[in-house]
LOSE-109725 format. One record per residue (C-alpha): residue in one letter; x negated, y, z; residue number from 1. Coordinates in Angstrom, 2 decimals. Example, Ala and Ser with C-alpha at 12.3 -4.5 7.8 and 13.67 -1.06 7.14 Angstrom:
REM residues 2
  code        u        v        w  pos
     A   -12.30    -4.50     7.80    1
     S   -13.67    -1.06     7.14    2
This chain:
REM residues 305
  code        u        v        w  pos
     X   -93.05   -14.31   -27.53    1
     X   -95.80   -15.61   -24.63    2
     X   -96.70   -19.07   -24.48    3
     X   -94.65   -21.03   -21.40    4
     X   -98.13   -20.78   -19.34    5
     X   -98.57   -17.24   -19.21    6
     X   -94.83   -16.72   -18.74    7
     X   -95.10   -18.94   -15.69    8
     X   -98.21   -17.07   -14.38    9
     X   -96.62   -13.90   -14.91   10
     X   -93.48   -14.72   -12.86   11
     X   -95.59   -16.42   -10.23   12
     X   -97.73   -13.18    -9.83   13
     X   -94.81   -10.81    -9.75   14
     X   -93.15   -13.24    -7.00   15
     X   -96.26   -12.93    -5.18   16
     X   -96.38    -8.94    -5.36   17
     X   -92.64    -8.38    -4.48   18
     X   -92.58   -10.74    -1.54   19
     X   -96.19    -9.16    -0.35   20
     X   -94.32    -5.99     0.09   21
     X   -91.20    -7.31     1.54   22
     X   -92.52    -7.92     5.17   23
     X   -93.24    -4.16     5.10   24
     X   -90.04    -3.33     3.68   25
     X   -88.12    -5.58     6.46   26
     X   -90.17    -3.76     9.26   27
     X   -89.13    -0.42     7.66   28
     X   -85.72    -1.24     7.58   29
     X   -85.59    -2.28    11.43   30
     X   -86.64     1.39    12.51   31
     X   -82.85     2.44    11.39   32
     X   -80.72    -0.69    11.39   33
     X   -80.14    -3.56    13.40   34
     X   -81.16    -6.96    12.44   35
     X   -78.32    -8.75    11.17   36
     X   -76.78    -5.52     9.75   37
     X   -80.01    -4.77     7.81   38
     X   -80.22    -8.38     6.24   39
     X   -76.36    -8.28     5.33   40
     X   -76.53    -4.96     3.83   41
     X   -79.25    -6.11     1.64   42
     X   -77.71    -9.14     0.42   43
     X   -74.17    -7.44     0.04   44
     X   -75.96    -4.82    -2.59   45
     X   -77.43    -7.12    -4.02   46
     X   -74.48    -9.17    -4.68   47
     X   -72.79    -6.34    -6.23   48
     X   -75.68    -5.55    -8.51   49
     X   -75.81    -9.21    -9.71   50
     X   -72.33    -8.87   -10.56   51
     X   -72.65    -6.25   -13.02   52
     X   -75.71    -8.24   -14.40   53
     X   -73.40   -11.35   -14.87   54
     X   -70.96    -9.19   -16.85   55
     X   -73.59    -7.53   -18.96   56
     X   -74.99   -10.46   -20.04   57
     X   -71.52   -12.59   -20.11   58
     X   -72.84   -15.10   -17.52   59
     X   -69.93   -17.58   -16.05   60
     X   -70.16   -18.41   -12.37   61
     X   -70.67   -22.13   -12.16   62
     X   -68.01   -23.93   -10.26   63
     X   -68.21   -27.56   -10.41   64
     X   -68.47   -29.48    -7.27   65
     X   -72.01   -29.76    -7.14   66
     X   -72.72   -26.21    -7.81   67
     X   -70.20   -25.38    -5.24   68
     X   -72.06   -27.63    -2.86   69
     X   -75.59   -26.29    -3.51   70
     X   -74.11   -22.63    -2.98   71
     X   -73.23   -23.87     0.60   72
     X   -76.68   -25.15     1.10   73
     X   -78.04   -21.61    -0.27   74
     X   -75.99   -19.73     2.01   75
     X   -77.04   -21.60     5.34   76
     X   -80.52   -22.64     4.29   77
     X   -81.74   -19.86     2.40   78
     X   -79.92   -16.57     2.84   79
     X   -77.80   -16.48     6.28   80
     X   -80.00   -18.36     8.96   81
     X   -83.44   -17.79     7.81   82
     X   -83.23   -14.42     7.08   83
     X   -81.32   -13.65    10.34   84
     X   -84.10   -15.24    12.15   85
     X   -87.01   -13.37    10.23   86
     X   -85.24   -10.10    10.84   87
     X   -84.76   -10.80    14.36   88
     X   -88.20   -11.98    14.92   89
     X   -89.77    -9.05    13.39   90
     X   -88.45    -6.84    16.26   91
     X   -91.18    -8.75    18.49   92
     X   -93.93   -10.08    16.45   93
     X   -96.11    -8.06    14.31   94
     X   -95.44    -8.59    10.50   95
     X   -99.10    -9.97    10.01   96
     X   -98.46   -12.66    12.63   97
     X   -94.84   -13.35    11.00   98
     X   -96.40   -13.86     7.62   99
     X   -99.02   -15.96     9.18  100
     X   -96.37   -18.29    10.80  101
     X   -94.53   -18.44     7.32  102
     X   -97.55   -19.83     5.56  103
     X   -96.66   -22.90     7.52  104
     X   -94.00   -23.71     4.56  105
     X   -96.00   -25.64     2.12  106
     X   -96.48   -28.21     4.94  107
     X   -93.04   -28.66     5.44  108
     X   -92.64   -28.45     1.31  109
     X   -94.95   -31.28     1.07  110
     X   -92.88   -33.37     4.06  111
     X   -89.69   -33.04     2.52  112
     X   -90.76   -33.60    -1.16  113
     X   -92.48   -36.94    -0.12  114
     X   -89.09   -38.12     1.67  115
     X   -86.71   -36.95    -1.10  116
     X   -88.50   -36.64    -4.44  117
     X   -89.94   -39.56    -5.84  118
     X   -91.18   -37.62    -9.06  119
     X   -92.99   -35.10    -6.99  120
     X   -96.26   -36.11    -6.60  121
     X   -98.50   -34.87    -3.73  122
     X  -102.20   -35.52    -5.17  123
     X  -105.46   -35.15    -3.20  124
     X  -105.79   -31.46    -5.04  125
     X  -102.76   -30.44    -3.99  126
     X  -103.12   -31.08    -0.22  127
     X  -106.59   -30.20    -0.17  128
     X  -105.86   -26.91    -1.79  129
     X  -103.31   -26.17     0.59  130
     X  -105.35   -26.95     3.75  131
     X  -108.14   -24.30     2.02  132
     X  -105.67   -21.85     1.58  133
     X  -104.22   -22.05     4.80  134
     X  -107.63   -22.22     6.72  135
     X  -107.97   -18.71     4.69  136
     X  -104.84   -17.38     6.05  137
     X  -106.07   -18.35     9.50  138
     X  -108.95   -16.09     8.75  139
     X  -107.72   -13.06     7.60  140
     X  -105.36   -12.92    10.71  141
     X  -108.02   -14.43    13.11  142
     X  -107.59   -11.00    15.04  143
     X  -104.04   -11.03    15.06  144
     X  -104.09   -14.62    16.41  145
     X  -105.66   -13.60    19.61  146
     X  -102.51   -11.50    20.89  147
     X  -100.89   -13.01    23.92  148
     X   -98.26   -15.19    22.67  149
     X   -96.33   -15.64    25.92  150
     X   -93.98   -12.77    24.94  151
     X   -93.77   -13.60    21.44  152
     X   -92.70   -17.31    21.75  153
     X   -88.79   -16.84    20.84  154
     X   -89.91   -14.78    17.52  155
     X   -92.57   -17.33    16.80  156
     X   -90.13   -20.12    16.85  157
     X   -87.61   -18.39    14.82  158
     X   -90.24   -17.54    11.90  159
     X   -91.30   -21.39    11.87  160
     X   -87.57   -22.58    11.86  161
     X   -86.93   -19.94     9.13  162
     X   -89.66   -21.49     6.87  163
     X   -88.70   -25.19     7.69  164
     X   -85.16   -24.42     6.71  165
     X   -86.34   -22.50     3.25  166
     X   -88.60   -25.55     2.66  167
     X   -85.41   -28.00     2.62  168
     X   -83.63   -25.59     0.89  169
     X   -86.37   -25.57    -2.45  170
     X   -86.62   -29.10    -2.23  171
     X   -82.51   -29.47    -2.53  172
     X   -82.60   -27.10    -5.16  173
     X   -85.39   -28.89    -6.96  174
     X   -83.79   -31.95    -6.83  175
     X   -80.02   -31.26    -7.59  176
     X   -79.90   -27.72    -8.99  177
     X   -81.42   -28.30   -12.65  178
     X   -78.08   -27.23   -14.01  179
     X   -77.64   -23.76   -12.34  180
     X   -78.15   -20.74   -13.80  181
     X   -80.90   -18.36   -11.79  182
     X   -78.41   -15.25   -11.80  183
     X   -75.26   -17.09   -11.17  184
     X   -76.78   -19.56    -8.50  185
     X   -77.67   -16.17    -6.54  186
     X   -74.35   -14.41    -6.65  187
     X   -72.02   -16.51    -4.62  188
     X   -74.78   -16.93    -1.75  189
     X   -76.00   -13.58    -1.71  190
     X   -72.33   -12.51    -1.40  191
     X   -71.01   -14.70     1.27  192
     X   -74.23   -14.28     3.42  193
     X   -74.34   -10.42     3.08  194
     X   -70.79   -10.25     4.03  195
     X   -71.17   -12.87     7.21  196
     X   -74.20   -11.47     8.33  197
     X   -72.68    -7.55     8.32  198
     X   -69.61    -8.81    10.10  199
     X   -71.83   -10.82    12.73  200
     X   -73.89    -7.55    12.97  201
     X   -70.76    -5.14    13.50  202
     X   -69.48    -7.63    16.51  203
     X   -72.79    -8.87    17.99  204
     X   -75.17    -5.74    17.79  205
     X   -75.41    -2.50    19.27  206
     X   -74.04    -0.22    16.27  207
     X   -75.11     3.00    18.28  208
     X   -78.58     2.34    17.17  209
     X   -77.72     2.50    13.71  210
     X   -78.60     5.33    11.30  211
     X   -78.31     5.63     7.49  212
     X   -81.47     7.86     6.69  213
     X   -83.70     7.59     3.53  214
     X   -85.89     4.88     5.16  215
     X   -82.69     2.69     5.75  216
     X   -81.13     3.10     2.40  217
     X   -84.39     3.12     0.80  218
     X   -85.77    -0.13     2.36  219
     X   -82.23    -1.79     1.81  220
     X   -81.96    -1.04    -1.65  221
     X   -85.64    -2.30    -2.34  222
     X   -85.28    -5.60    -0.69  223
     X   -81.76    -5.72    -2.30  224
     X   -83.10    -5.17    -5.98  225
     X   -86.70    -6.65    -6.04  226
     X   -86.95    -8.81    -2.93  227
     X   -83.56   -10.25    -3.49  228
     X   -82.46   -10.37    -7.12  229
     X   -85.84    -9.98    -9.18  230
     X   -87.84   -12.42    -7.00  231
     X   -85.24   -14.87    -6.00  232
     X   -83.99   -15.46    -9.77  233
     X   -87.74   -15.59   -10.83  234
     X   -88.51   -18.02    -8.32  235
     X   -85.58   -20.62    -9.08  236
     X   -86.73   -20.19   -12.88  237
     X   -90.11   -20.89   -11.67  238
     X   -88.73   -23.97    -9.74  239
     X   -87.55   -25.79   -12.80  240
     X   -90.80   -25.25   -14.55  241
     X   -93.37   -26.36   -12.16  242
     X   -94.10   -28.54    -9.27  243
     X   -92.14   -26.96    -5.85  244
     X   -95.61   -27.60    -3.75  245
     X   -97.54   -25.21    -6.02  246
     X   -94.77   -22.70    -6.04  247
     X   -94.62   -22.95    -1.90  248
     X   -98.35   -21.69    -2.24  249
     X   -96.89   -18.09    -2.98  250
     X   -96.49   -17.72     0.93  251
     X  -100.18   -17.99     1.26  252
     X  -100.75   -15.14    -1.12  253
     X   -97.83   -12.82    -0.01  254
     X   -99.74   -11.79     3.26  255
     X  -102.77   -10.89     1.18  256
     X  -100.83    -8.70    -1.20  257
     X   -99.56    -7.08     2.29  258
     X  -103.31    -6.59     3.44  259
     X  -104.25    -4.93    -0.25  260
     X  -101.11    -2.70    -0.30  261
     X  -102.09    -1.17     3.24  262
     X  -105.54    -0.56     2.02  263
     X  -104.48     1.09    -1.59  264
     X  -101.54     3.43    -0.14  265
     X  -102.15     3.70     3.68  266
     X  -105.97     3.38     3.67  267
     X  -106.48     0.97     6.06  268
     X  -109.80    -0.77     6.22  269
     X  -110.33    -4.10     4.94  270
     X  -112.42    -6.16     7.63  271
     X  -114.83    -9.05     6.53  272
     X  -112.79   -11.58     7.97  273
     X  -110.00   -10.39     5.33  274
     X  -112.10   -10.34     2.50  275
     X  -113.55   -13.89     3.29  276
     X  -109.94   -15.28     3.90  277
     X  -108.78   -13.74     0.93  278
     X  -111.50   -15.59    -1.07  279
     X  -110.62   -19.00     0.58  280
     X  -106.89   -18.61    -0.17  281
     X  -107.96   -17.97    -3.98  282
     X  -110.01   -20.77    -4.13  283
     X  -107.32   -23.08    -1.94  284
     X  -104.77   -21.94    -4.99  285
     X  -107.29   -22.91    -7.68  286
     X  -108.30   -26.25    -6.05  287
     X  -104.46   -26.95    -5.79  288
     X  -104.08   -26.12    -9.33  289
     X  -107.28   -27.55   -10.80  290
     X  -106.03   -31.04   -11.44  291
     X  -103.61   -29.86   -14.23  292
     X  -106.24   -28.03   -15.37  293
     X  -108.75   -31.17   -15.58  294
     X  -105.95   -33.30   -17.12  295
     X  -105.21   -30.76   -19.46  296
     X  -109.10   -30.56   -21.08  297
     X  -109.23   -34.41   -20.89  298
     X  -106.21   -34.71   -23.01  299
     X  -107.50   -31.76   -25.57  300
     X  -110.68   -34.09   -25.90  301
     X  -108.64   -37.15   -26.56  302
     X  -106.42   -35.75   -29.18  303
     X  -109.39   -33.67   -30.61  304
     X  -107.73   -30.04   -30.45  305
């Protein structure tokens, strides 16, 4: 068995890797599907796969009052509205710009953690590390940020609102969701959000544009299995074990993953700004986590271990 620190690192890295590829997968799905329908099919498919896993593992769906309240929070603040906003926005703004805008989430996490979780201390190391990491993101996408924003205003607002809502959700689950099973807590919200988004898409979107080709099916299944089930389950497992502020820094790493995926698989060139920005992001992450490392080292010296 791996030590818990190794498990946490591996799960953290897995989430970064998966979510680093979902921006491209969403963009791909929108070539064949409408936004609400694409998101709805993703979550409906994921809920079916989750139900199979729950049956295999014999995990019961929690039905106590607090769990039901948290399911409603997840439906509204994590799955339905935020993802609808992201899918809708990616019709109009580049995926790179979307990932930069979403990287504002840690600042919302800091704000809501300070307001609602007394035990969640925001240290100098945490805050300055986030500032450094965000600066790295700005350096990476400095060329993208020179675009004409007048035509992107609504898309920009949609991404920022999505990041804000998911930050609120993460803080609420961190504070009240300790008792929830990572698998069962995702099933109910995914099912309701998926069905709701599919229905809304059917009535509000132009279904004549929908094509169920290999691109659509492949991207939806990838987003369902990896982007929704594996990543979200891992995220809530992680949320029970480390600071929500440190978890939020995943939003700094995912744009870098997206860049390097393009470099490896699509032979896209890496610019000097992208390399420098990547280094700044990694330094920011190390700095944000350095307080725990220093404290652990001092403790070992005091105890003689």
